[in-house]
C-alpha positions in Angstrom: 179.5 25.7 215.7 181.2 27.4 218.6 180.8 31.2 219.3 183.2 33.8 218.1 184.2 34.5 221.7 185.0 30.9 222.3 187.0 30.8 219.1 189.0 33.9 220.2 189.9 32.2 223.4 191.1 29.1 221.5 193.2 31.4 219.2 194.8 33.1 222.1 195.7 29.8 223.6 197.3 28.7 220.4 199.4 31.9 220.3 200.6 31.4 223.8 201.6 27.8 223.0 202.8 28.3 219.4 205.9 26.1 219.8 204.4 23.3 221.9 203.8 20.4 219.4 202.1 18.3 222.1 199.7 21.1 223.0 198.8 21.9 219.3 198.6 18.4 217.9 195.2 17.8 219.5 194.1 21.4 219.9 190.4 22.0 219.2 191.3 24.9 216.9 193.2 22.4 214.7 190.0 20.4 214.0 188.0 23.6 213.4 190.5 25.0 210.9 192.1 21.9 209.4 189.2 19.5 209.5 188.7 16.2 211.3 190.7 14.1 208.8 194.4 13.8 209.4 195.4 15.4 206.1 198.7 16.7 207.5 201.6 14.7 208.7 201.9 17.0 211.7 198.7 18.9 212.7 200.7 21.0 215.2 203.0 22.2 212.4 200.1 22.9 210.1 198.3 24.9 212.8 201.5 26.8 213.6 202.1 27.7 210.0 198.5 28.8 209.6 198.8 31.2 212.6 202.1 32.5 211.4 200.6 33.1 208.0 197.8 35.1 209.6 200.4 37.2 211.5 202.2 37.8 208.2 198.9 39.2 206.8 199.4 42.2 209.2 202.7 43.2 207.4 202.2 46.5 205.6 203.0 47.0 201.9 206.6 47.5 201.0 205.9 51.1 200.1 205.1 51.9 203.7 208.1 53.2 205.6 209.3 50.9 208.4 209.2 53.8 210.8 205.4 54.3 210.3 203.0 53.2 213.0 201.3 50.9 210.5 204.1 48.5 211.1 203.6 48.3 214.9 200.8 45.7 215.0 202.8 43.3 212.8 206.1 43.9 214.6 204.6 43.4 218.0 202.8 40.2 217.1 205.8 38.7 215.2 208.2 39.6 218.0 205.8 38.4 220.8 204.6 35.1 219.4 206.9 34.1 216.5 210.2 35.2 218.1 209.0 34.6 221.7 210.2 38.0 223.1 208.8 39.4 226.3 206.8 42.5 226.5 209.7 44.5 228.1 212.1 43.3 225.4 209.7 44.4 222.6 209.0 47.8 224.3 212.8 48.4 224.6 213.6 47.2 221.1 210.9 49.2 219.3 210.9 52.1 221.7 207.3 51.9 223.1 205.7 52.4 226.4 203.7 49.5 227.8 200.4 51.4 227.3 201.2 51.9 223.6 202.3 48.3 223.3 199.0 47.0 224.8 197.0 49.3 222.6 198.5 48.1 219.3 198.7 44.5 220.7 194.9 44.6 221.4 194.1 46.0 217.9 196.3 43.3 216.2 194.8 40.6 218.3 191.3 41.7 217.4 192.2 41.8 213.7 193.8 38.3 213.8 190.9 36.8 215.8 188.5 38.2 213.2 190.5 36.7 210.3 190.7 33.3 212.1 187.0 33.4 212.8 186.2 34.1 209.1 188.5 31.3 208.1 186.7 29.0 210.5 183.3 30.0 209.0 184.6 29.3 205.5 185.9 25.9 206.7 182.5 25.1 208.3 180.6 26.3 205.2 182.7 24.0 203.0 181.9 21.1 205.3 178.2 22.0 205.3 178.2 22.1 201.5 179.7 18.6 201.3 177.2 17.2 203.8 174.0 19.2 203.2 171.7 18.8 200.3 171.7 21.5 197.6 169.4 24.3 198.8 166.2 24.9 196.7 165.9 27.9 194.5 163.2 29.2 197.0 165.6 28.9 199.9 168.4 30.6 197.9 166.1 33.4 196.9 165.0 33.9 200.6 168.6 34.0 201.8 169.5 36.6 199.1 166.5 38.7 200.2 167.6 38.6 203.8 171.2 39.5 202.8 170.1 42.5 200.7 167.7 43.6 203.5 170.5 43.5 206.0 172.9 45.4 203.9 170.5 48.0 202.4 170.7 51.4 204.1 167.7 52.3 206.3 165.7 55.5 206.6 162.6 56.7 208.2 159.7 55.9 205.9 156.0 56.9 206.1 154.3 53.5 205.4 150.9 54.8 204.5 151.9 56.5 201.2 154.2 53.6 200.4 151.2 51.2 200.9 149.0 53.3 198.7 151.7 53.3 195.9 152.1 49.5 196.2 148.3 48.9 196.1 148.2 51.1 192.9 151.0 49.1 191.5 149.0 45.8 191.8 145.7 47.3 190.8 145.9 46.1 187.1 146.8 42.5 188.3 143.9 42.5 190.7 141.6 43.6 187.9 142.9 40.8 185.6 142.2 38.3 188.4 138.8 39.7 189.0 139.6 40.8 192.6 138.2 44.0 194.0 140.6 45.8 196.4 139.1 47.5 199.4 141.8 49.6 201.1 141.1 51.3 204.4 144.4 52.8 205.5 144.9 54.9 208.6 147.9 57.2 209.0 150.7 55.2 210.5 153.9 56.3 212.3 157.2 56.1 210.5 159.1 52.8 210.3 162.9 52.5 210.1 163.5 50.4 206.9 164.9 50.5 203.4 161.9 51.6 201.3 162.8 49.5 198.3 163.1 46.3 200.3 159.9 47.0 202.2 158.0 47.7 198.9 159.3 44.4 197.5 158.1 42.5 200.6 154.6 44.2 200.3 154.4 43.3 196.6 155.1 39.7 197.4 152.6 39.7 200.2 149.8 41.4 198.2 150.2 39.3 195.0 149.9 36.1 197.0 146.9 37.4 198.9 145.2 38.2 195.6 145.2 34.6 194.6 143.6 33.5 197.9 140.9 36.2 198.1 137.5 34.8 199.0 134.5 36.0 197.0 136.9 38.0 194.8 137.4 40.7 197.5 140.6 41.6 199.3 140.3 43.9 202.2 143.4 45.9 203.1 143.5 47.9 206.4 146.2 49.3 208.6 146.2 50.1 212.3 148.6 51.7 214.6 149.2 50.0 218.0 151.6 50.7 220.8 155.1 50.6 219.3 154.0 48.9 216.1 152.3 49.3 212.7 150.0 46.5 211.6 148.7 45.7 208.1 145.8 43.3 207.9 144.8 41.5 204.7 141.3 40.1 205.2 138.6 38.0 203.4 141.1 35.3 202.5 139.9 31.8 201.8 140.8 28.6 203.7 143.4 27.7 201.1 145.7 30.1 202.8 146.9 28.8 206.2 150.0 28.6 208.3 151.6 26.0 206.0 151.4 28.5 203.1 153.9 30.8 204.9 156.5 28.1 204.3 155.4 26.6 201.1 154.9 29.8 199.2 158.2 31.1 197.9 157.0 34.7 197.8 155.5 34.6 201.3 158.7 33.0 202.6 160.7 35.9 201.1 158.3 38.5 202.3 158.3 37.0 205.8 162.1 37.0 205.9 162.3 40.6 204.8 159.9 41.7 207.5 161.7 39.6 210.1 164.9 41.4 209.3 163.2 44.6 210.3 161.9 43.1 213.5 158.5 42.4 212.1 156.3 39.3 212.0 153.9 37.8 209.4 151.2 35.5 210.8 147.9 33.9 209.6 144.9 34.4 211.8 141.4 32.9 211.7 138.1 34.6 212.3 134.5 33.5 211.6 135.6 31.0 208.9 137.8 33.5 207.1 141.6 33.8 207.2 143.7 36.9 207.4 147.3 37.8 207.1 148.7 40.1 209.8 151.9 42.0 209.2 153.4 43.8 212.2 156.4 46.1 212.0 158.0 48.0 214.9 157.8 51.8 214.7 160.0 52.5 217.7 162.7 55.1 217.0 166.2 53.6 217.0 168.6 54.7 219.6 171.8 56.6 218.7 175.3 55.4 219.7 178.2 57.8 219.4 181.6 56.3 219.1 184.7 58.2 220.3 187.5 56.1 219.0 190.3 56.9 216.5 190.4 53.3 215.2 188.2 53.1 212.1 188.1 49.3 212.3 186.6 49.5 215.8 183.9 51.9 214.5 183.2 49.5 211.6 183.0 46.6 214.1 180.5 48.5 216.3 178.3 49.3 213.3 178.3 45.6 212.3 177.5 44.5 215.9 174.6 47.0 216.2 173.2 46.8 212.7 170.2 44.7 213.7 169.9 46.0 217.2 167.8 49.2 216.6 170.9 51.5 217.0 172.2 54.1 214.6 176.0 54.4 215.0 177.8 57.7 214.5 181.5 58.4 215.0 183.3 61.5 216.1 185.5 62.8 213.2 189.2 63.2 213.9 189.1 67.0 213.8 185.8 67.3 215.7 185.4 68.2 219.3 183.7 65.2 221.0 181.7 67.5 223.2 180.4 69.4 220.2 179.4 66.0 218.6 177.5 65.0 221.8 175.7 68.4 221.8 174.9 68.0 218.1 173.7 64.4 218.0 172.3 64.0 221.6 173.1 60.3 221.6 171.6 57.7 223.8 174.9 56.1 224.6 178.6 56.9 224.1 181.2 54.3 223.4 184.5 55.8 224.5 188.1 54.5 224.0 190.5 55.7 226.6 193.7 55.5 224.5 193.7 57.8 221.6 196.5 59.9 220.1 195.6 63.6 220.4 192.8 63.0 222.9 192.8 62.3 226.6 190.2 59.6 227.2 190.2 60.0 230.9 189.6 63.7 230.7 186.8 63.1 228.2 185.2 60.6 230.6 185.3 63.2 233.4 183.7 65.8 231.1 181.0 63.4 229.8 180.1 61.5 232.9 181.7 63.3 235.9 179.8 65.2 238.6 180.2 68.5 236.7 178.9 67.1 233.4 175.8 68.6 232.0 175.1 65.4 229.9 173.0 62.6 231.1 174.3 60.3 228.3 175.6 57.0 229.7 179.2 56.3 228.7 180.5 52.7 228.0 184.3 52.4 228.1 185.7 50.3 225.3 189.4 50.0 225.8 192.4 47.7 226.1 193.1 49.1 229.6 192.3 47.1 232.7 191.2 49.8 235.1 187.4 49.3 235.4 187.3 50.4 239.1 188.7 53.9 238.2 186.5 54.2 235.1 183.3 53.3 237.1 184.3 55.7 239.9 184.5 58.5 237.3 181.0 57.9 236.1 181.2 55.2 233.4 178.1 53.2 233.0 180.0 50.0 232.0 183.5 49.0 231.1 184.3 46.5 228.3 187.8 45.4 227.5 189.0 45.1 223.9 188.7 42.9 222.0 185.0 43.3 222.5 182.5 40.6 221.5 179.1 41.4 220.1 177.5 39.5 223.0 179.2 41.7 225.6 178.3 44.9 223.8 174.7 44.0 223.4 174.5 42.9 227.0 175.9 46.2 228.2 173.3 48.1 226.1 170.6 45.8 227.4 171.5 46.7 230.9 171.1 50.4 230.1 167.9 50.0 228.1 166.1 46.8 229.1 163.1 47.6 226.9 165.3 47.6 223.7 165.7 43.8 223.4 168.6 44.1 221.0 169.4 41.0 218.9 172.6 39.9 217.2 
């Protein structure tokens, strides 16, 4: 499967050659969206109709006045690519400046690229379902656990009380199995997780460990190491080894939940006994403050950074961005230069210029193509919309190499 960035480049190429049958007939995007089989008499026509259908999806509801700005993305894309008008013709016809044109054009292009990418994923998923064997209930359960873990809201959780509560929860089961629990829990630093999902992972882990306890004793201890919290389940018998992590449905689910939080579950051997080691990061997430009036862009950044140890906040429409910076003390600012009611260039000078009191790095996220000016005014990096997840993570990695963000 190609990357989203590569798919976006293919989509732009189709837009720019929408009425070239020879170009579209064998276009790679046709196979990705329509399939390899020649189901259509004219693949170029089918691809063109698909793209026009997506452009039509931008059309607002009939109740929205034609004079409203909600119509601009649709009008611009339809005029530019369906009708073949030039940028100057569109600006003259609609009454827009080039800057405003490119702003709405960039937003529309991002929205369409996302829709086409989702359509491509659905087409690929349909192909995979036809070709791949039916997943096992265990795999389906693990996938659902990962999905819920990814979506569940996170908070700072003190793991030691949660561990104590979970151990108390399985105490009756341990007694029924004839296993004595020996907890030795040190105070641990907070971890950034969803408490309900972490508890479920711990329950799965502990209930499996009970059945592999050697000599009917399960030792449970916790230690705090540099940047991580470690839970060690000791006195396990040889029936629990590395293969058990994959063969046990509950351990596979627990391992997937912990991995979603950047943790790891491993089996270790010592003096003829086996032990399970669970390690979870306890590094405080960084804060990204978004100054962008486009709510879809804010949502996109939140999705991009969801699993990269960043908490994303957005400046409210009526809030002074400088007040938000003082209130939140973010680690990085994502700033759009083109916003109604706000001067992005002036904000950049205030946030990153020589007279600024803030040491917060500013990453420009805009449709404008003026990186030299932005960098000269103090921007740490410049990304041009539409922005890919890979480019945003790479820019953050340059600022904070120790963060190791992952998609």
